[in-house]
Structure formats: structure tokens, C-alpha cells
C-alpha positions as a Python dict, from the first residue, in 0.01 Angstrom:
ca = {
    (1, 'M'): (0, 0, 0),
    (2, 'A'): (223, 241, -191),
    (3, 'V'): (580, 137, -268),
    (4, 'R'): (864, 373, -360),
    (5, 'F'): (1124, 276, -619),
    (6, 'L'): (1434, 489, -666),
    (7, 'L'): (1647, 444, -978),
    (8, 'Y'): (1986, 617, -979),
    (9, 'N'): (2292, 600, -1201),
    (10, 'I'): (2545, 724, -945),
    (11, 'R'): (2851, 726, -1176),
    (12, 'Y'): (3051, 526, -920),
    (13, 'G'): (3032, 824, -684),
    (14, 'T'): (3280, 1024, -894),
    (15, 'G'): (3058, 1332, -901),
    (16, 'V'): (3024, 1611, -1155),
    (17, 'A'): (3292, 1859, -1048),
    (18, 'R'): (3475, 2063, -1308),
    (19, 'G'): (3780, 1908, -1464),
    (20, 'F'): (3627, 1560, -1497),
    (21, 'H'): (3791, 1528, -1840),
    (22, 'F'): (4093, 1752, -1774),
    (23, 'P'): (4383, 1721, -1825),
    (24, 'V'): (4312, 1364, -1946),
    (25, 'P'): (3976, 1245, -2086),
    (26, 'Y'): (3774, 1047, -1827),
    (27, 'Q'): (4037, 1104, -1558),
    (28, 'G'): (3753, 1192, -1321),
    (29, 'Y'): (3669, 821, -1299),
    (30, 'L'): (3991, 776, -1101),
    (31, 'R'): (3890, 1009, -817),
    (32, 'R'): (3845, 900, -457),
    (33, 'T'): (3474, 867, -392),
    (34, 'T'): (3424, 799, -21),
    (35, 'R'): (3309, 1153, 63),
    (36, 'Q'): (3075, 1176, -237),
    (37, 'L'): (2919, 846, -138),
    (38, 'D'): (2821, 999, 197),
    (39, 'H'): (2623, 1268, 14),
    (40, 'I'): (2457, 1011, -213),
    (41, 'T'): (2367, 788, 82),
    (42, 'D'): (2217, 1077, 280),
    (43, 'F'): (2010, 1176, -22),
    (44, 'I'): (1883, 823, -79),
    (45, 'K'): (1793, 785, 289),
    (46, 'S'): (1597, 1111, 279),
    (47, 'L'): (1364, 964, 14),
    (48, 'R'): (1289, 654, 222),
    (49, 'P'): (1275, 417, -77),
    (50, 'D'): (1146, 62, -50),
    (51, 'I'): (1345, -52, -355),
    (52, 'V'): (1661, 103, -500),
    (53, 'G'): (1814, 36, -840),
    (54, 'L'): (2176, 146, -855),
    (55, 'V'): (2347, 174, -1192),
    (56, 'E'): (2725, 230, -1203),
    (57, 'A'): (2813, 146, -844),
    (58, 'D'): (3160, 56, -713),
    (59, 'A'): (3194, -277, -531),
    (60, 'G'): (3536, -212, -380),
    (61, 'S'): (3796, -51, -607),
    (62, 'F'): (4080, 177, -498),
    (63, 'R'): (3841, 472, -550),
    (64, 'M'): (3649, 357, -244),
    (65, 'R'): (3957, 239, -54),
    (66, 'R'): (3814, -113, -110),
    (67, 'G'): (3479, -19, 45),
    (68, 'N'): (3170, -155, -130),
    (69, 'Q'): (2920, 119, -219),
    (70, 'V'): (2630, -125, -253),
    (71, 'E'): (2688, -281, 86),
    (72, 'L'): (2739, 56, 255),
    (73, 'I'): (2420, 206, 114),
    (74, 'A'): (2224, -112, 190),
    (75, 'E'): (2351, -107, 548),
    (76, 'A'): (2249, 258, 590),
    (77, 'L'): (1901, 179, 461),
    (78, 'G'): (1860, -153, 637),
    (79, 'H'): (1799, -321, 299),
    (80, 'F'): (1879, -656, 147),
    (81, 'H'): (2084, -634, -172),
    (82, 'A'): (2198, -815, -486),
    (83, 'Y'): (2472, -696, -719),
    (84, 'Q'): (2699, -822, -995),
    (85, 'S'): (2959, -695, -1242),
    (86, 'K'): (2803, -518, -1542),
    (87, 'Y'): (3016, -720, -1780),
    (88, 'G'): (2984, -1079, -1894),
    (89, 'V'): (3146, -1343, -1679),
    (90, 'A'): (3391, -1434, -1957),
    (91, 'S'): (3452, -1076, -2081),
    (92, 'R'): (3791, -908, -2066),
    (93, 'A'): (3641, -614, -1878),
    (94, 'A'): (3539, -842, -1591),
    (95, 'R'): (3906, -935, -1541),
    (96, 'L'): (4050, -582, -1526),
    (97, 'P'): (4122, -453, -1172),
    (98, 'L'): (3902, -140, -1187),
    (99, 'L'): (3629, -254, -1426),
    (100, 'R'): (3556, -579, -1246),
    (101, 'K'): (3442, -373, -944),
    (102, 'Q'): (3193, -176, -1153),
    (103, 'V'): (2851, -319, -1077),
    (104, 'N'): (2477, -267, -1092),
    (105, 'A'): (2264, -346, -790),
    (106, 'L'): (1913, -380, -651),
    (107, 'L'): (1842, -304, -286),
    (108, 'T'): (1511, -379, -117),
    (109, 'R'): (1343, -343, 218),
    (110, 'E'): (1156, -669, 160),
    (111, 'T'): (1299, -1017, 171),
    (112, 'I'): (1442, -1135, -160),
    (113, 'H'): (1269, -1455, -268),
    (114, 'A'): (1499, -1520, -565),
    (115, 'E'): (1778, -1343, -751),
    (116, 'R'): (1897, -1421, -1104),
    (117, 'F'): (2172, -1272, -1318),
    (118, 'H'): (2120, -1289, -1693),
    (119, 'Y'): (2352, -1164, -1966),
    (120, 'F'): (2291, -1016, -2308),
    (121, 'R'): (2476, -1187, -2591),
    (122, 'S'): (2576, -852, -2744),
    (123, 'G'): (2735, -539, -2602),
    (124, 'V'): (2999, -468, -2340),
    (125, 'K'): (2754, -402, -2057),
    (126, 'K'): (2566, -733, -2049),
    (127, 'L'): (2410, -770, -1706),
    (128, 'I'): (2037, -807, -1637),
    (129, 'I'): (1947, -838, -1269),
    (130, 'E'): (1617, -1010, -1193),
    (131, 'L'): (1490, -992, -838),
    (132, 'E'): (1181, -1176, -721),
    (133, 'L'): (1001, -1014, -430),
    (134, 'R'): (663, -1089, -276),
    (135, 'G'): (418, -1046, -564),
    (136, 'L'): (659, -840, -776),
    (137, 'T'): (955, -903, -1008),
    (138, 'V'): (1210, -628, -1072),
    (139, 'F'): (1457, -614, -1361),
    (140, 'L'): (1754, -373, -1377),
    (141, 'V'): (1966, -301, -1686),
    (142, 'H'): (2226, -64, -1829),
    (143, 'L'): (2209, -78, -2207),
    (144, 'S'): (2468, -19, -2476),
    (145, 'I'): (2551, 326, -2612),
    (146, 'R'): (2550, 178, -2965),
    (147, 'Y'): (2208, 195, -3130),
    (148, 'K'): (2220, -138, -3314),
    (149, 'T'): (2342, -326, -3007),
    (150, 'R'): (2089, -149, -2786),
    (151, 'H'): (1809, -253, -3022),
    (152, 'E'): (1919, -617, -2998),
    (153, 'Q'): (1934, -591, -2620),
    (154, 'L'): (1583, -445, -2598),
    (155, 'R'): (1439, -739, -2791),
    (156, 'A'): (1631, -989, -2578),
    (157, 'L'): (1508, -816, -2264),
    (158, 'A'): (1150, -830, -2392),
    (159, 'R'): (1176, -1207, -2441),
    (160, 'L'): (1302, -1247, -2085),
    (161, 'V'): (1038, -1022, -1929),
    (162, 'R'): (759, -1207, -2113),
    (163, 'Q'): (845, -1517, -1911),
    (164, 'R'): (746, -1350, -1584),
    (165, 'S'): (449, -1480, -1388),
    (166, 'T'): (404, -1180, -1157),
    (167, 'P'): (360, -803, -1197),
    (168, 'C'): (692, -642, -1277),
    (169, 'L'): (906, -330, -1310),
    (170, 'V'): (1183, -294, -1566),
    (171, 'A'): (1422, -13, -1482),
    (172, 'G'): (1761, 119, -1577),
    (173, 'D'): (1977, 349, -1781),
    (174, 'F'): (1856, 263, -2132),
    (175, 'N'): (2093, 506, -2307),
    (176, 'S'): (1802, 588, -2539),
    (177, 'F'): (1973, 877, -2715),
    (178, 'R'): (1707, 879, -2990),
    (179, 'G'): (1426, 924, -2740),
    (180, 'P'): (1170, 700, -2570),
    (181, 'A'): (1042, 574, -2906),
    (182, 'E'): (1343, 341, -2896),
    (183, 'L'): (1169, 147, -2619),
    (184, 'E'): (872, 53, -2836),
    (185, 'P'): (993, -307, -2905),
    (186, 'L'): (1024, -367, -2531),
    (187, 'L'): (690, -206, -2451),
    (188, 'T'): (504, -393, -2724),
    (189, 'L'): (664, -737, -2699),
    (190, 'A'): (670, -750, -2318),
    (191, 'G'): (339, -574, -2258),
    (192, 'L'): (495, -296, -2053),
    (193, 'K'): (389, 64, -2003),
    (194, 'L'): (557, 399, -1953),
    (195, 'P'): (428, 602, -1656),
    (196, 'E'): (193, 876, -1776),
    (197, 'S'): (430, 1152, -1664),
    (198, 'S'): (727, 982, -1825),
    (199, 'D'): (872, 1281, -2012),
    (200, 'L'): (1151, 1322, -1757),
    (201, 'M'): (1482, 1450, -1888),
    (202, 'T'): (1753, 1293, -1673),
    (203, 'Y'): (2081, 1365, -1851),
    (204, 'P'): (2302, 1556, -1796),
    (205, 'S'): (2199, 1643, -1442),
    (206, 'W'): (2314, 2005, -1464),
    (207, 'R'): (2105, 2074, -1777),
    (208, 'P'): (1880, 1776, -1850),
    (209, 'R'): (1788, 1739, -2217),
    (210, 'R'): (1784, 1362, -2275),
    (211, 'Q'): (1558, 1084, -2149),
    (212, 'L'): (1792, 799, -2064),
    (213, 'D'): (1660, 659, -1736),
    (214, 'F'): (1322, 487, -1713),
    (215, 'I'): (1107, 278, -1483),
    (216, 'L'): (864, 75, -1694),
    (217, 'H'): (580, -130, -1548),
    (218, 'S'): (339, -409, -1629),
    (219, 'P'): (-37, -335, -1646),
    (220, 'E'): (-93, -470, -1294),
    (221, 'V'): (113, -185, -1149),
    (222, 'K'): (-58, 149, -1082),
    (223, 'V'): (181, 447, -1071),
    (224, 'H'): (87, 729, -835),
    (225, 'S'): (380, 963, -896),
    (226, 'Y'): (689, 971, -1115),
    (227, 'F'): (951, 1243, -1083),
    (228, 'A'): (1322, 1328, -1106),
    (229, 'P'): (1471, 1514, -807),
    (230, 'A'): (1704, 1797, -915),
    (231, 'V'): (2027, 1690, -747),
    (232, 'M'): (2378, 1681, -889),
    (233, 'F'): (2562, 1400, -715),
    (234, 'S'): (2604, 1229, -1054),
    (235, 'D'): (2580, 1314, -1423),
    (236, 'H'): (2231, 1154, -1419),
    (237, 'L'): (1926, 1264, -1226),
    (238, 'P'): (1757, 998, -1013),
    (239, 'V'): (1405, 881, -1095),
    (240, 'V'): (1145, 813, -826),
    (241, 'C'): (834, 604, -885),
    (242, 'D'): (559, 563, -624),
    (243, 'F'): (329, 275, -712),
    (244, 'E'): (109, -5, -591),
    (245, 'V'): (35, -348, -734),
    (246, 'K'): (-330, -392, -824),
    (247, 'R'): (-458, -716, -675),
    (248, 'S'): (-679, -933, -894),
}
């Protein structure tokens, strides 16, 4: 049976309107986001995903008037969910009022058998979400924008993924500014594959020219389709992967 996975860096629902960096750099991150979240939720619902990976979601800051984007989207979909702050438990960022509400999340139609939160030793964004479903393990990450740190994170992620005992997906915003060749250590060490039609430019959404967002898979997973809908609710395009797990 085919399963649909949607990966989306939603930029906390702050949108892509003009003036995001005017008159102050990054001031767009302070915008109210409740209305934009409605558009994002309607779009996600229209795709009828079985699993959703959300990068850069807001778990209840003043931008959302304390509403939790993960919980609201999960409720609209009728999904179970797991989320956590992107930053290490002991990091300074996790203690700041706005940043501590900045999370990554996995949502799923199926029952969650186990959820685990791992953390990279290096980088500011440290979170790795591991979700165990029936016959499938899903990992979600948001890697560093610094090349050296990102390289360390990829190798650490490979070591973690190698411990799996089930077919798996590894998805996220990899910030691979030097192209998909950056992912080679993860692909080789963890035995993962890129979908055949993986040359999807996802950033920036209004004129995509970089491949930053990927859904990788283990050999037991057969990908039927892999595409990036052209929508501009965020600075990233979403990625959709339709697949099935090959039974031995």
C-alpha cells in the first residue's frame, strides 16, 4: 500500500511577503502567524499525507498568540504527533522566550510505537527526531548552515541510522548549500538512497535554485513519486514522497 510523506520547512508560518528584512534584518520572524497557518494547514490537508515532517514550526510563541502550530495541524489532519525544541536541552537558545518555542515535528496517521529525541554534539540546531511506526522508522533533522559542523552532523546521523532494525526514511532541511554530494557520507555509511528524481530545487520558493530539503530512504523502500509543489507559504518548497515498503 502506498504511503505519502510530506516534508515542509514552514518558517514558523511567517511567510514570504516583501519587507521580511526591512527595516530591520529578520524582523519578519516577529510577525503574527495565525492567518498564514490557516493557509499552510489547508494546503497540507489537500495533499492527504500519511506522515508529515515539519521543520521550523512554532509551539506556542507570541507569534501564534500561544497557539501550537504542530498541535493545530495534527488536529486538522487527525494525526498523532511528536515534537521538540530544535536546540539542545542545555543550550542557551532553549531558554530564550521565542527560541524555545521553535520546534521540529513529525505527524502521522498511524499509531506511534516509540518516539526518541537525540541531539548532535555540535551545532546550534541539534535535534534528531526518531519515530518508530509499524514496520518503518522515520528520522527528521535540520542541519547546521556551517559546512564543517554539518559534515560532523551527517556522520553522527549515519551512525545513528545504522542502528535501525527496520526500513527507514531520513528527512529534513539538510542546508546542503554545496549540493547533494554533501550527503555522500550519510548515504554510504548508513546505506541510504536518494529517490531517482531527486534533483528538486526547493530554495528559495519564489525562484528555487538550491537543493536543501531531502527525503532519503533505505533499500527496502520503493519510491513511486517524488516532487515539490510550487507553493509560496514559506521560503522553502515542500517535498512529497509517495512510497511503499517492500516486504521480504
